[in-house]
C-alpha positions as CSV (number, residue, x, y, z in Angstrom):
1,M,9.8,-3.8,-1.9
2,T,8.9,-1.5,1.0
3,F,5.7,0.3,1.5
4,T,5.2,3.2,3.9
5,A,1.9,4.2,5.3
6,W,0.6,7.4,3.6
7,S,-1.6,9.9,5.3
8,H,-4.3,12.2,4.0
9,E,-6.1,14.6,6.2
10,G,-4.7,13.1,9.4
11,E,-5.5,9.5,8.7
12,W,-3.4,6.7,7.2
13,Y,-5.1,6.1,3.9
14,G,-2.7,4.4,1.5
15,L,0.6,2.6,0.9
16,R,3.5,4.6,-0.6
17,V,6.4,3.1,-2.5
18,S,9.6,4.9,-3.4
19,K,9.8,6.2,-6.9
20,K,12.9,3.9,-7.5
21,E,10.9,0.8,-6.4
22,R,7.9,2.0,-8.4
23,N,10.0,2.3,-11.5
24,T,11.6,-1.1,-10.9
25,Y,8.6,-3.2,-9.9
26,F,5.5,-1.7,-11.5
27,S,4.4,-1.8,-15.1
28,K,2.8,1.2,-16.6
29,Q,0.4,-1.1,-18.4
30,I,-1.3,-2.2,-15.1
31,E,-4.2,0.1,-14.1
32,K,-5.5,-2.1,-11.2
33,I,-3.6,-3.9,-8.5
34,F,-4.9,-6.6,-6.2
35,L,-3.6,-6.1,-2.7
36,E,-3.4,-9.0,-0.2
37,L,-3.0,-7.6,3.4
38,P,-2.4,-9.9,6.4
39,I,-5.1,-10.0,9.0
40,K,-4.8,-12.6,11.8
41,N,-4.0,-15.9,10.1
42,D,-5.3,-15.0,6.7
43,F,-5.3,-12.2,4.1
44,I,-7.9,-9.8,2.9
45,R,-7.8,-9.2,-0.9
46,F,-9.2,-6.3,-2.8
47,Q,-8.5,-4.3,-5.9
48,V,-7.0,-0.8,-6.0
49,N,-6.7,1.5,-9.0
50,V,-3.3,2.7,-10.0
51,T,-4.0,6.3,-10.7
52,P,-2.2,8.5,-13.3
53,S,-0.7,10.5,-10.4
54,F,1.0,7.3,-9.2
55,W,3.4,7.8,-12.1
56,N,4.0,11.4,-11.3
57,N,4.7,12.7,-7.8
58,C,2.2,10.6,-5.8
59,P,3.4,6.9,-5.8
60,E,0.7,5.7,-3.5
61,L,-1.9,3.0,-3.6
62,R,-4.9,4.6,-2.0
63,S,-8.1,3.1,-0.7
64,A,-10.6,3.4,2.2
65,K,-10.0,-0.4,2.6
66,I,-6.4,0.2,3.3
67,R,-7.4,2.8,6.0
68,N,-9.8,0.3,7.5
69,W,-7.0,-2.4,7.5
70,F,-4.7,0.1,9.3
71,N,-7.4,0.7,11.9
72,A,-8.4,-3.0,12.3
73,C,-4.7,-4.1,12.8
74,G,-3.7,-1.3,15.1
75,Y,-1.4,0.3,12.6
76,A,-3.2,3.6,12.6
77,R,-1.2,6.3,14.4
78,P,-1.1,10.1,14.7
79,T,0.6,11.9,11.9
80,T,3.2,13.2,14.3
81,I,4.7,9.6,14.6
82,E,6.8,8.0,11.9
83,P,4.6,6.1,9.5
84,P,4.7,2.3,9.7
85,K,6.6,0.4,7.0
86,F,5.6,-2.9,5.4
87,Q,7.5,-5.4,3.3
88,A,5.6,-6.5,0.1
89,S,6.2,-8.4,-3.1
90,F,4.4,-9.2,-6.3
91,I,3.0,-12.8,-6.2
92,T,1.5,-12.4,-9.7
93,P,2.0,-9.6,-12.3
94,N,-0.9,-7.6,-10.8
95,T,-1.1,-8.9,-7.2
96,I,0.9,-7.6,-4.3
97,R,1.1,-9.4,-0.9
98,V,2.1,-7.5,2.1
99,K,4.2,-10.0,4.0
100,R,5.0,-8.4,7.3
101,Y,5.3,-5.2,9.3
102,A,8.9,-3.9,8.9
């Protein structure tokens, strides 16, 4: 599955998945997802709410912790540059691990 950085008010703030991949990989029964994001030789892990808008026209996982991760890892970029992409997969039914920068 591919995530693309999502911006809000000029800052990368979340991870967007295509609607096709959302419909393929996500269960509507899950209201919270654990994200594991790589940092140095480890992962940071935290919970993100899957909002009702995720199932409409806003398929993003949003969190200030994602924004902080973008900044800490040097992924934050101006909104005029193409957003970074990440490969990710479910490692449990409610845990997604971002494997690498794509």
